[in-house]
C-alpha positions in Angstrom: -14.8 -30.2 17.9 -11.3 -28.6 17.3 -9.7 -32.0 17.2 -12.0 -34.1 14.6 -10.3 -37.2 14.1 -11.8 -40.0 12.0 -11.2 -42.7 14.6 -12.6 -40.4 17.6 -15.3 -43.1 18.0 -12.8 -45.9 18.6 -11.0 -43.6 21.2 -11.2 -44.5 25.0 -13.9 -42.3 26.8 -11.3 -40.6 28.8 -9.8 -39.5 25.6 -12.8 -38.4 24.0 -13.7 -36.4 27.2 -10.4 -35.0 27.4 -10.5 -33.6 23.5 -14.0 -32.5 24.3 -13.0 -30.3 27.2 -9.7 -28.7 25.1 -12.0 -28.1 22.1 -14.4 -26.3 24.8 -11.4 -24.4 26.4 -10.3 -23.3 22.9 -13.8 -22.0 22.0 -14.1 -19.8 25.1 -10.7 -18.7 25.1 -10.9 -17.5 21.4 -14.1 -15.5 22.0 -12.0 -13.3 24.6 -8.7 -13.3 22.6 -9.7 -12.6 19.1 -11.6 -9.4 19.2 -9.0 -7.7 21.0 -7.8 -4.5 18.9 -9.6 -5.6 16.0 -12.7 -4.5 14.1 -15.7 -6.3 15.0 -16.3 -7.7 11.7 -12.8 -9.0 11.2 -13.2 -10.5 14.8 -16.8 -12.1 13.9 -15.1 -13.6 10.6 -12.1 -15.2 12.3 -14.8 -16.7 14.9 -16.7 -18.0 12.4 -13.8 -19.8 10.4 -12.8 -21.2 13.7 -16.1 -22.5 14.9 -17.3 -23.8 11.3 -13.8 -25.1 10.3 -12.3 -25.4 13.7 -8.9 -27.1 12.8 -8.1 -25.1 9.6 -9.7 -22.1 11.2 -7.6 -22.1 14.2 -4.3 -23.0 12.2 -5.1 -20.0 9.6 -5.3 -17.6 12.7 -2.2 -18.6 14.3 -0.3 -18.2 10.9 -2.2 -15.0 9.9 -4.2 -13.4 12.5 -1.4 -11.4 14.3 -1.1 -8.2 12.3 1.4 -6.4 14.2 5.1 -6.3 13.5 7.8 -7.1 16.2 8.5 -4.6 19.2 11.9 -4.0 17.7 10.4 -2.6 14.5 7.8 -0.4 16.2 10.6 0.8 18.6 13.0 1.8 15.5 10.0 3.6 14.0 9.5 5.7 17.2 13.3 6.1 17.4 13.1 7.6 13.7 10.2 9.6 14.5 11.7 11.3 17.6 14.8 11.9 15.4 12.8 13.7 12.8 10.9 15.9 15.1 14.2 16.9 16.9 15.6 17.8 13.4 12.8 19.8 12.2 12.6 21.9 15.5 16.2 22.6 15.0 16.0 23.7 11.3 15.2 27.1 10.0 15.4 26.1 6.4 11.9 24.0 6.1 8.8 26.0 5.1 5.9 24.1 6.8 3.4 26.8 6.1 1.0 26.5 3.0 -2.4 27.9 1.7 -5.6 25.7 1.7 -9.0 25.5 3.4 -9.3 25.0 7.0 -10.0 21.5 6.4 -6.7 20.8 4.4 -4.9 22.5 7.3 -6.4 20.3 9.6 -5.6 17.0 7.4 -2.0 18.0 7.3 -1.9 18.5 11.2 -3.3 15.0 11.5 -0.7 13.4 9.2 2.0 15.1 11.2 0.7 14.0 14.4 0.3 10.4 13.1 3.5 10.2 10.9 5.6 12.6 12.3 6.2 14.4 8.8 5.2 17.8 8.0 3.8 19.5 5.2 6.8 21.1 3.3 6.7 24.0 0.8 9.0 24.4 -2.1 8.5 21.2 -4.3 8.0 20.7 -7.8 5.8 17.5 -8.6 5.2 15.8 -11.9 3.1 13.0 -12.7 4.6 10.2 -15.0 1.6 8.1 -16.4 3.6 6.1 -18.9 4.7 2.5 -17.5 8.0 2.3 -19.6 8.5 6.3 -19.2 8.6 5.9 -15.4 11.4 3.3 -15.4 13.1 5.4 -18.1 13.3 8.6 -15.9 14.4 6.7 -12.9 17.1 5.3 -15.0 18.1 8.6 -16.1 18.0 10.1 -12.5 20.3 7.1 -11.3 22.9 7.6 -14.3 23.3 11.3 -13.0 23.8 10.1 -9.2 26.7 11.5 -7.6 26.2 10.6 -3.7 23.6 8.1 -3.1 20.7 6.1 -4.5 18.2 4.7 -2.4 15.3 2.4 -3.6 12.4 0.1 -2.3 10.1 -1.7 -4.1 7.4 -4.4 -3.4 7.9 -6.5 -6.5 11.2 -6.4 -8.5 12.5 -8.5 -11.8 15.5 -8.1 -13.7 14.3 -8.2 -17.2 14.0 -6.5 -20.6 12.2 -3.8 -19.1 14.0 -3.0 -16.3 17.7 -4.1 -17.3 18.9 -0.6 -18.2 17.8 0.6 -14.8 19.4 -2.2 -12.8 22.7 -1.9 -14.8 22.7 2.0 -13.7 22.4 1.2 -10.4 25.1 -1.4 -10.9 27.5 1.1 -12.6 26.6 3.7 -10.0 27.8 1.6 -7.6 30.8 0.7 -9.3 31.7 4.7 -9.7 31.6 5.1 -5.8 27.7 6.0 -5.5 26.2 4.5 -2.4 23.5 2.5 -3.5 21.0 0.7 -1.4 18.2 -1.3 -2.5 15.2 -3.0 -0.7 12.8 -5.4 -2.2 10.0 -7.2 -0.4 10.8 -10.8 0.1 7.5 -12.4 -0.5 6.4 -9.9 -3.0 9.3 -10.9 -5.4 9.7 -14.5 -4.6 6.7 -15.3 -6.6 8.5 -13.6 -9.8 9.5 -15.9 -12.5 13.2 -15.7 -12.5 13.7 -14.8 -8.9 16.8 -17.0 -8.5 18.5 -15.4 -11.4 17.7 -11.8 -10.0 19.3 -12.6 -6.8 22.3 -14.2 -8.6 22.7 -10.9 -10.7 22.4 -8.6 -7.6 25.4 -10.6 -5.9 27.6 -9.9 -8.6 27.3 -6.2 -8.2 28.4 -3.7 -5.8 24.8 -2.7 -4.8 24.1 -3.1 -1.0 20.7 -5.2 -1.3 18.4 -6.5 1.4 15.2 -8.4 1.4 12.3 -6.5 3.2 10.6 -8.6 6.0 12.1 -11.7 4.8 10.9 -15.1 5.6 13.8 -17.6 6.0 12.9 -19.8 8.9 16.3 -21.6 8.7 17.9 -18.2 9.3 15.2 -17.8 12.4 13.5 -14.9 10.2 9.9 -15.8 10.7 6.6 -13.6 10.8 3.2 -13.5 9.2 3.4 -14.4 5.4 1.1 -11.7 4.3 2.7 -9.0 6.5 4.4 -6.9 3.4 6.3 -3.9 2.6 4.3 -2.3 -0.3 6.3 0.7 -0.7 7.7 2.0 -4.0 10.3 4.7 -3.2 13.5 5.9 -5.2 15.7 8.8 -4.0 18.7 10.0 -5.9 21.2 12.2 -4.0 18.5 13.6 -1.7 17.4 16.0 -4.4 15.0 13.7 -6.8 12.6 11.3 -5.7 9.9 8.9 -7.1 7.0 7.1 -5.7 3.6 5.7 -6.8 2.2 2.5 -7.9 4.8 0.9 -10.0 6.8 -2.3 -9.4 10.2 -2.8 -11.0 9.3 -5.3 -13.4 7.9 -5.9 -17.2 4.3 -4.7 -17.5 2.8 -8.4 -17.8 4.7 -9.4 -14.7 5.5 -12.5 -16.9 2.3 -14.0 -16.2 0.1 -15.9 -18.7 -3.0 -14.0 -20.1 -1.5 -10.9 -21.6 -2.9 -8.8 -19.0 -0.9 -5.5 -18.8 -0.3 -3.2 -15.7 -1.4 0.4 -16.0 0.6 2.5 -13.3 1.1 6.3 -12.3 4.2 7.5 -10.7 5.4 11.0 -9.6 8.7 13.0 -9.5 9.5 15.0 -6.6 12.2 18.0 -6.5 12.5 19.7 -3.4 12.3 19.4 0.6 9.6 16.3 0.1 12.3 14.4 -1.1 14.0 14.4 2.5 10.7 13.3 3.7 10.5 10.2 1.3 13.9 9.3 2.1 13.2 9.3 5.8 10.6 6.6 5.0 13.4 4.7 3.1 15.8 5.3 6.0 13.4 3.7 8.7 13.0 0.6 6.6 16.6 0.3 6.0 17.2 0.8 9.7 14.7 -2.1 10.2 16.6 -4.6 7.8 20.2 -3.7 8.7 20.4 -1.7 12.2 22.2 1.0 9.9 21.0 4.7 10.6 21.4 6.9 7.5 21.8 10.1 9.6 24.3 11.9 7.1 21.3 11.7 4.5 18.5 13.2 6.1 19.2 17.1 5.7 16.7 19.1 4.1 16.7 19.7 0.1 16.9 22.9 -1.3 13.5 24.1 -2.7 12.9 23.6 -6.2 9.6 25.0 -6.6 6.5 26.4 -5.1 4.3 23.5 -4.3 3.5 22.1 -1.1 3.6 18.2 -0.5 3.5 15.7 2.7 4.7 12.4 2.9 2.3 10.0 4.9 3.7 6.6 5.8 1.5 4.0 7.3 1.7 0.4 8.3 1.6 -2.0 11.4 4.8 -0.2 12.9 2.4 2.8 13.5 -0.1 2.7 16.2 -3.1 4.1 14.1 -4.2 3.3 10.5 -2.6 6.3 9.0 -3.5 6.1 5.5 -7.3 5.5 6.3 -7.6 8.2 8.7 -6.2 10.5 6.1 -8.4 9.1 3.3 -11.5 9.5 5.4 -10.8 12.9 6.5 -10.1 14.1 2.9 -13.4 12.5 1.5 -15.9 13.9 4.2 -14.5 17.1 3.3 -15.4 16.8 -0.3 -17.6 19.5 -1.4 -18.0 19.3 -5.2 -16.1 16.3 -6.7 -14.3 13.2 -5.4 -12.4 11.1 -8.1 -10.9 7.6 -7.0 -8.6 5.2 -8.8 -8.2 2.1 -6.8 -7.3 -1.3 -8.2 -8.3 -3.1 -4.9 -11.3 -1.3 -3.5 -12.4 -3.3 -0.6 -13.3 -1.0 2.1 -14.0 -1.2 5.8 -17.2 0.2 7.1 -15.7 3.6 7.7 -14.4 4.2 4.3 -17.4 2.9 2.5 -19.8 5.3 4.8 -17.5 8.1 3.9 -17.7 7.5 0.0 -21.4 6.6 -0.1 -22.4 9.7 2.0 -20.3 11.9 0.0 -22.4 10.8 -3.1 -25.7 11.0 -1.0 -25.1 14.6 -0.2 -24.3 15.6 -3.7 -20.7 15.4 -4.2 -20.1 14.1 -7.9 -18.1 11.0 -6.7 -16.4 8.6 -9.8 -14.6 5.3 -8.9 -12.3 3.8 -11.4 -11.4 0.0 -11.3 -10.5 -2.8 -13.6 -12.8 -4.8 -15.4 -10.6 -7.5 -15.0 -8.4 -8.4 -11.7 -5.4 -10.2 -11.3 -6.4 -11.5 -8.0 -9.4 -13.7 -7.7 -10.8 -13.1 -4.5 -9.9 -9.4 -4.0 -11.5 -8.8 -7.4 -14.8 -10.5 -6.3 -14.7 -8.9 -2.8 -14.5 -5.8 -4.6 -17.3 -6.4 -7.1 -19.6 -7.0 -4.1 -19.4 -3.3 -3.2 -20.6 -2.3 -6.7 -24.3 -2.4 -5.8 -24.3 -0.4 -2.6 -22.1 2.2 -4.5 -24.1 2.6 -7.3 -27.3 3.1 -5.1 -25.6 5.5 -3.2 -24.9 7.3 -6.4 -21.2 6.6 -7.2 -20.3 6.4 -10.7 -18.3 3.5 -11.3 -15.9 3.1 -14.5 -14.4 -0.3 -15.4 -10.9 0.0 -17.4 -11.0 -2.5 -20.2 -9.1 -5.8 -20.4 -6.4 -6.7 -21.0 -5.3 -4.0 -18.8 -5.0 -4.0 -15.3 -5.3 -0.5 -13.6 -2.8 -0.6 -10.9 -2.8 2.9 -10.1 -3.7 4.4 -6.8 -4.9 7.9 -6.3 -7.6 10.1 -5.8 -8.5 14.0 -5.9 -11.0 16.0 -3.6 -12.4 19.2 -5.3 -9.7 21.4 -6.8 -7.8 21.5 -3.5 -5.9 18.1 -3.1 -4.6 15.1 -4.7 -3.1 11.8 -3.1 -1.1 9.1 -4.7 1.0 6.4 -3.5 1.4 2.7 -3.0 -2.0 2.4 -0.7 -4.8 0.7 -2.3 -7.9 1.4 -0.8 -8.7 -1.9 1.2 -8.5 -3.7 4.6 -4.7 -5.2 3.7 -3.3 -1.9 3.0 -5.0 -0.2 5.9 -3.9 -2.9 8.7 -1.2 -5.5 7.0 1.1 -3.6 4.3 3.8 -0.7 5.0 2.6 1.8 2.6 3.6 5.4 1.7 1.4 8.2 0.2 1.9 11.7 -0.9 -0.6 14.3 -0.1 -0.5 17.3 -2.6 -2.4 20.4 -2.0 -3.0 22.9 -4.9 -4.8 23.5 -8.1 -1.4 22.5 -10.2 -1.2 19.1 -9.3 -4.8 18.4 -9.5 -4.9 19.7 -12.8 -2.4 17.3 -13.9 -4.4 14.5 -12.2 -7.6 15.7 -14.0 -5.7 14.7 -17.3 -5.1 11.3 -15.8 -8.6 10.8 -14.9 -10.1 12.1 -18.1 -7.8 9.6 -19.7 -9.0 6.8 -17.8 -12.7 7.8 -18.2 -12.4 7.9 -22.2 -11.3 4.4 -22.3 -13.5 3.0 -19.5 -17.1 1.5 -19.6 -19.5 3.1 -16.9 -21.1 0.5 -15.1 -25.1 0.2 -15.1 -26.9 -0.4 -12.0 -29.5 -2.5 -13.8 -27.1 -4.3 -15.7 -25.1 -5.1 -12.7 -28.2 -6.4 -10.8 -28.8 -9.1 -13.7 -25.2 -10.4 -13.4 -25.3 -14.5 -13.1 -26.3 -15.9 -9.7 -23.2 -17.7 -9.4 -21.0 -14.6 -9.7 -22.9 -12.9 -7.2 -22.4 -16.1 -4.9 -18.7 -15.8 -5.4 -18.4 -12.1 -4.9 -20.3 -12.3 -1.4 -18.2 -15.5 -0.3 -15.3 -13.4 -1.1 -16.4 -10.4 0.6 -16.1 -12.4 3.7 -12.6 -13.6 3.2 -11.5 -9.9 2.8 -12.2 -9.4 6.7 -10.0 -12.1 7.6 -7.0 -9.9 9.0 
């Protein structure tokens, strides 16, 4: 029963019958409610949770079962999309044509239809694989800011590694630069020293806000794990940074001496404007302020095409998943994936394994040691199926946590950004990805992949099948929890 009280045997018969009737009504109701707009596997997992542990399962569903954002946020996203389409239609300065195979042209058109942002030419894109190097380059860019700095990150901390960057942001605000800063409330709330971080922000002239704040006292309540996972910095509309890095010291101030490995990219050119549009959308959602004067197309700075792909519950479709599947099914020779949390839905799993089975050289880079217990074990539950299909799995050695998120298809295109290849990133998190056609950026990415491969150990199928039975059991249980969205 849903209401399993210890004293139910001592209750009057009519109360027991009433509870039984309520229990039956709830069970019948959830059968027709939960499957709506959910994957069958996700719906089945929720139903099993409610039927096996009724009280806890129902409470968890009420807290975490709704993955949609507010109607206001969706309307704001549509409002920004309409403004972007109108601005691009009136602009003669944006070059949207690029050279590439037909399947890549089709993928770019798909992205534009889903997220309203076109492929834009005239960029220079440079990868920054070093953790401290990424922070140093962002700091230097902020020091040179003249008009504005827009930044949003999932996890932030003002510590010995990020101190110079936050001081640069504060100094920029003091000299009249408009500095806007967003951080995810729950993502950063868990960081040691969070209260001190907020106190120091308040002492500056930086305009800052929490993203998706969870403050019930102020009437700000939403699903706890519905988060903004994007990492973006834009300086003067001319320089942008995006990738996997959070603004915090690389051990995250946690025990265990684990060190995060990241990948960021610096972008110069018109794609900076499209990244700034994503920031402007999030700023609008948290402040109701439209940054209209910041959305003019940046000058060309090179000859590389780039396309920004925003995704999240504010969009009607899972933009990142559709892009990933489209590109993976198009692979002919080589597919290299790096994802710290590889917990695919059926469509992505089929795309990756089918690529390997049809002769594509597929490799997957993951961490030997995870930072999230359930997610890491859920990921491990897919290894045998991937290995049998022919996927090469390389595990980056501990104490490092390979947190970079990117993949390449043949010599034609690279994708990087904040999005993992897991169901949370597809359905729950607000993410941003960058699709980068061309052999130049793929060549840069190959060097990163080679570096990972040189230090990683390739997983052997026979060895993996002989792992302890307890580990196998935990992996499979964790896999079930991954679908509870």
